[in-house]
C-alpha positions as CSV (number, residue, x, y, z in Angstrom):
1,M,69.4,-51.5,-67.6
2,N,73.2,-50.6,-68.3
3,A,75.9,-52.2,-67.6
4,I,77.3,-50.1,-65.0
5,N,73.7,-50.7,-63.1
6,F,73.9,-54.5,-64.1
7,F,77.4,-55.3,-63.1
8,S,76.8,-53.5,-59.4
9,K,73.5,-55.7,-59.1
10,V,75.7,-58.5,-59.5
11,R,77.9,-57.6,-57.3
12,V,77.0,-60.1,-54.3
13,S,75.9,-62.7,-56.2
14,A,79.6,-62.7,-58.2
15,G,81.5,-63.2,-55.0
16,W,79.2,-66.1,-54.0
17,F,80.2,-67.6,-57.2
18,F,83.8,-66.5,-56.5
19,F,83.8,-68.4,-53.1
20,I,82.1,-71.6,-55.0
21,V,84.3,-72.0,-57.5
22,V,87.9,-71.1,-55.2
23,A,86.2,-74.2,-53.1
24,I,85.1,-76.2,-55.3
25,I,88.1,-76.0,-58.8
26,G,90.1,-75.0,-55.8
27,R,93.9,-75.5,-54.4
28,I,96.3,-75.5,-51.9
29,H,99.5,-74.5,-53.3
30,F,101.0,-72.0,-51.0
31,F,99.4,-70.7,-47.2
32,W,100.9,-66.6,-47.2
33,P,98.0,-65.1,-48.8
34,I,96.5,-66.0,-45.9
35,I,98.0,-62.8,-44.3
36,L,96.2,-60.9,-47.6
37,I,92.6,-62.5,-46.7
38,V,93.0,-61.9,-43.3
39,I,93.6,-58.2,-44.2
40,G,91.3,-57.9,-46.5
41,E,88.9,-59.2,-43.8
42,L,90.2,-57.0,-41.0
43,F,89.5,-53.5,-43.3
44,R,85.9,-55.5,-44.3
45,T,85.3,-55.8,-40.4
46,I,86.6,-52.3,-38.8
47,A,84.4,-50.6,-42.2
48,S,81.5,-52.9,-41.3
49,G,81.7,-51.6,-38.0
50,T,81.9,-47.8,-38.6
51,I,79.1,-47.4,-41.3
52,V,75.6,-46.3,-40.2
53,K,74.3,-47.5,-43.8
54,N,71.8,-44.3,-45.8
55,E,71.7,-42.0,-42.2
56,K,75.0,-40.6,-42.3
57,L,78.0,-40.5,-44.1
58,A,81.1,-43.1,-42.9
59,T,84.6,-40.1,-42.7
60,S,86.0,-41.1,-39.4
61,G,87.7,-44.9,-39.0
62,I,89.0,-46.5,-41.6
63,Y,86.8,-43.8,-43.8
64,S,89.3,-41.3,-43.0
65,I,92.3,-43.2,-44.9
66,V,89.5,-44.6,-48.1
67,R,86.5,-44.3,-49.2
68,H,85.5,-47.6,-49.7
69,P,87.1,-49.9,-47.4
70,L,84.4,-52.5,-47.9
71,Y,85.8,-52.8,-51.7
72,L,89.5,-53.1,-50.7
73,G,89.2,-55.7,-48.2
74,S,87.0,-58.2,-50.8
75,M,90.2,-57.2,-53.3
76,L,92.6,-58.6,-50.7
77,I,90.5,-61.4,-50.0
78,G,90.1,-62.0,-53.8
79,T,93.6,-61.3,-54.5
80,G,94.6,-63.8,-51.5
81,F,92.8,-66.8,-52.7
82,V,94.0,-66.7,-56.5
83,L,97.3,-66.7,-55.2
84,M,97.1,-69.0,-53.0
85,C,95.4,-71.7,-55.5
86,M,97.5,-70.6,-58.7
87,N,94.7,-72.0,-60.5
88,I,94.2,-69.8,-64.3
89,F,90.5,-69.7,-64.1
90,V,90.2,-68.7,-60.7
91,G,92.2,-66.0,-61.3
92,L,90.8,-65.2,-64.8
93,Y,87.3,-64.8,-62.7
94,F,88.5,-62.7,-60.4
95,I,90.3,-60.6,-62.9
96,V,87.6,-59.5,-64.4
97,F,84.0,-60.0,-62.6
98,F,85.9,-57.8,-59.5
99,P,86.4,-54.9,-61.5
100,L,83.6,-54.5,-63.2
101,C,81.2,-55.0,-60.9
102,Y,83.3,-52.8,-57.8
103,L,84.4,-50.3,-59.6
104,S,80.4,-50.3,-61.2
105,A,79.1,-50.4,-57.9
106,I,81.7,-47.2,-56.9
107,V,80.3,-45.2,-59.0
108,L,76.5,-45.8,-58.4
109,E,78.1,-45.1,-54.9
110,E,79.4,-41.9,-55.4
111,Q,77.2,-40.4,-57.0
112,S,74.4,-41.2,-54.4
113,L,75.8,-40.0,-51.8
114,E,76.8,-37.0,-54.2
115,K,73.1,-36.4,-53.9
116,R,72.4,-37.5,-49.9
117,F,75.5,-35.6,-48.8
118,G,76.2,-33.0,-51.3
119,S,79.2,-30.5,-50.2
120,D,80.0,-32.4,-47.7
121,F,80.6,-35.3,-49.3
122,H,82.3,-33.0,-52.2
123,Q,84.9,-32.9,-49.9
124,Y,85.2,-36.0,-48.4
125,R,86.0,-36.7,-51.3
126,K,88.5,-34.8,-52.4
127,N,90.0,-34.8,-49.1
128,V,90.2,-39.0,-49.0
129,P,91.4,-41.5,-51.5
130,A,89.0,-44.1,-53.3
131,F,90.1,-46.7,-53.4
132,F,93.9,-47.1,-51.9
133,P,94.5,-45.7,-48.6
134,I,97.9,-43.6,-50.4
135,K,96.9,-40.5,-48.0
136,I,97.1,-41.4,-44.3
137,T,96.4,-38.1,-42.3
138,G,96.6,-39.0,-39.3
139,K,92.5,-37.8,-38.7
140,F,92.0,-41.5,-37.7
141,R,89.5,-42.1,-34.6
142,S,88.9,-45.8,-33.6
143,D,86.2,-44.9,-31.1
144,T,83.6,-45.1,-34.0
145,F,83.7,-49.1,-34.0
146,S,80.6,-50.8,-33.2
147,W,80.5,-54.5,-32.6
148,K,76.6,-54.4,-32.8
149,L,77.1,-52.9,-36.3
150,V,79.0,-55.5,-37.4
151,F,77.0,-57.9,-36.9
152,Q,73.7,-55.4,-38.4
153,N,75.8,-55.4,-41.0
154,K,75.6,-58.6,-41.7
155,E,79.5,-59.2,-42.3
156,H,79.3,-62.1,-39.6
157,Y,78.7,-64.3,-42.8
158,N,81.2,-63.1,-44.5
159,W,83.8,-64.6,-41.8
160,L,81.6,-67.3,-42.2
161,T,82.1,-68.2,-46.0
162,L,85.8,-67.5,-45.5
163,L,86.4,-69.8,-43.1
164,A,84.5,-72.5,-44.5
165,T,86.1,-72.1,-47.8
166,I,89.7,-72.4,-46.5
167,L,88.9,-75.4,-44.5
168,I,87.5,-76.8,-47.6
169,L,91.0,-75.6,-49.8
170,I,92.7,-77.4,-46.2
171,I,90.9,-80.5,-46.5
172,K,91.4,-80.7,-50.2
173,S,95.2,-80.7,-50.1
174,R,95.4,-83.0,-47.3
175,F,93.5,-85.8,-49.8
């Protein structure tokens, strides 16, 4: 197994471990980074409510401004926790593992989408940035969002994890 496959496969486990590390060694130094965490989770929720995984190419809604809104949301969430805790270990863990895991996942995912959707994906990739929504076209349609998809894609587990982690940090900061 090459490094790209390995880091892509451990992405979810590395994310869960990040939350465990934050909960165990983190302390709240600032509350304002909660804004980044909420924005990140909004990206993830909207993306989860738009994508029909492995069936069709998601190109509308939030996917019309960025190809990987779930990963962008995860980056904002992680950055929020790093800035909230101001802990060197939390920061180093995030700086090392986030790019390794998510860039690997993007490479493999885009190869898979290219094979599955061919020229449709090629055109989409040409017009929509991968990670940072720097080119907003105005073709944003919100009629593709579905709460049923949010739950089908299990995004509610992320909500619970974020809430639990923040509550643990608040409790730890009070004592």
